[in-house]
C-alpha positions, 0 to 999 in steps of 0.5 A: 613633657611634650614628647611622651616617653615611657619610663620608671615603674612603681613599687608599693610594699606593706608589711604588717608587724603585728598579728592581723587581729591587732589591726582589726581591733584598732582600725575596726576593719580587717582591710587596713593593709589593703586600703593603704596599699590602694592609696599607695598604688593610686598615688603612683599611677604616674609611674605606670599605666600599661599594667598593674599587679599585686601579691599577698602572703599570709603568715603561719597558715596551716598546711592545705591552706592557700597562702599566696594570692596574686592578681595582675591586669593590663586593662585600662585603670588596672589598679582599680580593676584589681581592687574591685576583684579583691573587693568581690572576694571580701563581699563573698566572704561577708555572705558566708560569715557573720559580723563576728566572723568578719572581725576575727583574723583567723576566720578572715585568713581561713576564708578570704584571699588577700587577707595576709600580712605582707603586700606587694604592688607594682605599676608597669610602664612597658619599656620593652616587649609586649604589654600582656599579663605575662609581662606584668609584675609581680612574678612568682616562683613557686615551691611546696616549701614556703621558704622557697617561694619567691614573689618579685616586682621591681623598677629596673633594667639590666644591661647584661641580661645575656651574661646573667642568662648564660650564668643561669645556664651554667648553673644547670638551669633552663630559663623559660625566657631571656628577659631581665625580670625572669633572669633576675628572679631565677638568679635570686631564686637559685640562691634562695634554694641554696640558702634553704639547703644550707640550713637544712644540711646544718640541722639534718639529723638533729631535728625532724624535717618538719622541725627543720622547716620551722628552723629554716623559716626563722634563720633564713639569711636574706642578706646573704642571698642578696649578696650572692645574687646581686654581685654581677648585676649591671643596671639601675634597680629597686627590686622588691621580693617576698618570700613565702614564709613572710620575709622580704626585701627591697634592694637598690643598685649601688649607684642609687639610680632607681629610687626607693623610700621607706617608713617603719614604726611598731605597726608597719613597714612600708616601701614606695618609689616616691615619698608623697604616697607614703605621706598620704597613705599613712599621714606622717611627716616627710622627715620620717620617710627614709631613703634606702641607701645605694647598694643596700637592702631593707630586709624584714624577717618572718618575725617582723624585725627589720634592718637595712644591710649593705649588699654591694659596696656603694658607688658614687651616687647617681640618682636619676635626675629625670625623677626630679625634672619630670617623672616623680610627682611634684607634690614632694616638697624637695622636688617642687623646690628643685623644679622651681630652681630649674626654671629660675636658673634659665632666666639669664639665658632667656633675658639674653635671648629676648634682648632684655625686652620684657615689655614685648615678651609673653611667658607661658608653659607647656602643660602640665608637668612644666608648670612648676619650672614655669613658676620658678622662671617667673620668680627669677624674672621678678627678682631681676626686675627687683634688682633693676628697680634697686639699681635705679632707686637706691644706687641712682643709676640712669634709666630711660623708662618712666619711673612709675611704669618701672615700679608697676611693671610685671612680667607678662604671663599667659596660659597660651598652651592647653592640651586638648583631649587626646585625638586619635590619629587613625587616619591613614593619609599622612597629611590628614594625620599631621593635621590631627597631631597639630591639633592635640594642643590648643592656644589662647587667642587675642593676647599676643600682639601680631608681629610685635611680641615674643613668646617664651614657652617652657617645657620639662625637656625636649627628647625627640622634638616631634610634638614641638615641631608638629603641634606646639610651634604650629599652634603658637604660630597662629598667634602671629608672634614675632619670635617663639622661644622654646625653653627646656628645663632639662639639658640636651638629651644626647645619649640613650638610657638603659636603666629604666627609661624608654630612650634607647635609640640614637636616631630618636634624639633631636640633639643627636640628629642636630649634631649629625646634621652639623657634621654633614654640613661642615664636611666632617662625615668621616667622624661618624665612620671613625666612631663606628670603627671604634665602637665595632673594634673595641665593643667592650672598651669602657669608653663612650666613643659617641661623645666624639659626635658632639665634641666639635660643637658648642651647646649653642650651635646644637641648640640653633640647629635643633631650632632649624630642624623643628621649624617647618616652612609654614612657620612664620615666626623666628624660632629659638631653642634654649636648653638648661645647662648641665651645671645649673641642673646639678646646682638645682638638684644637688643630691641627684646627679645622674646625668648620663643621658645629657653627658654620656657619663654612664655610672656602670660598665654596661651603660658604656657598652649600651651607648656604643652599641646604640650608635652601631645600630644607628649606623647599620640602620637597626631600629632596635634597642641596644640592650 
């Protein structure tokens, strides 16, 4: 993606289902879980580079022994730094004990932090707020009773934080912050406390308090806690929680917006935001990895038993399609195929745009995540050529080309765009800064015929258009092509996201800027005021009024206006922009139909409120996010 945006966080969870000594004996190391968690987190580093954290819980420790450990970091290469600190703990223990001690589970748990059976890691992209240790997951709610301790981390945004916060205040709480993470943790923590109290009251008088504590840890109904906690959540979420007794959960929103996958056998339970890290860390088949279903929670108990429970009735599944287009690693075989399908689906539009003149067209891509869609595009062009040859050779259709040239012709493919080491734009002079930005990308010279060739270059998506305008077009124009066609494997991004992606302000979207420009050009400015009046008059109405901004125009009209906006006066080549259609997006990624940023069809009520509020902010000149 040429326009960098922050997005999606990543979760990684491991629960050992057998005593720690089992893993020491079988794998000849007391650090089996730590090593696997490191792989899970490193293989999801694409999901968060602003910070990382992990927590570990030891099961059945004696009173007076620390059983919850946590490290968080906002340093560069945070995951590596965290595990280096953990390794220092291990080295310290090694000096204190014998070789036999290090292979004794009881000794290790007694003398070393981060040696427990339950692990939760998190990678953070800061879509909102300051990037500090305090904003890094996992969050911790502490208590002297093990079964009242709660550790939480997640990949989520809530659209109704104000409402959730007010509910906590009505319960008598005094939350320290009005953020979705703190609010969600306090909400779940409240019902965790109530569940503890319910079981305590049930057995009071029958057992001693110490005996009741053991009973509570065995009978804790995590599904009940989550059903009571999550019923008024509005947002996209995959939230993981650990309870101090060794139980835990991963719960997913009822529309399945945020991803969560798991694998379990008689040794371990593992959960991650993507499939490939699980495959890599445990060397299993992809078919063994399951998806936590929308509205469900994967829950494991203190004894290591587990099951998937329905927490909220599922809605129509609206998994985030940006996961497939860009965010998740392309090493997932399903995502790899889908990205190729996205590139292939663009071929009819591309052929029409170049007037079917393949001889004078060079195809390339913007590195690096558009590469897979590029392969699909080239395969689609090869299929087109095969069909043309079939028409001529088998069906005998007339042609103007030399037959030998036709048989030997292949699409012209070159790597025209290379991303250089990131240049610092610290120079205060605006013109100098623009020069620096324009040189973030470099190009390959002497492969384009000046004034003759058309360049077709594919990107995953075009959000703001800034990099296309400031860097890529300027770079490609140096080759002096006749035309430059920018192709997006994603449809036009028209609306904000409020479920985890940092796309929250209307003015940032080049498609929105294009629609507003067209309204003004055609004397339809009143549309903006009319939509503003609707958004302010009926702010809670569950209708996306902002759709009316786009209704007067075809997709092509907006694409043409975008091409005009991104073409500066210094660009000599003719510039065109092609976007994926929403229909082809759904055909390419049939199981992931979350498309609200393209269509405005938000899967929750809060999403509708957010888009209308985002437009109000735009009209009032407020440069803030709408949730």
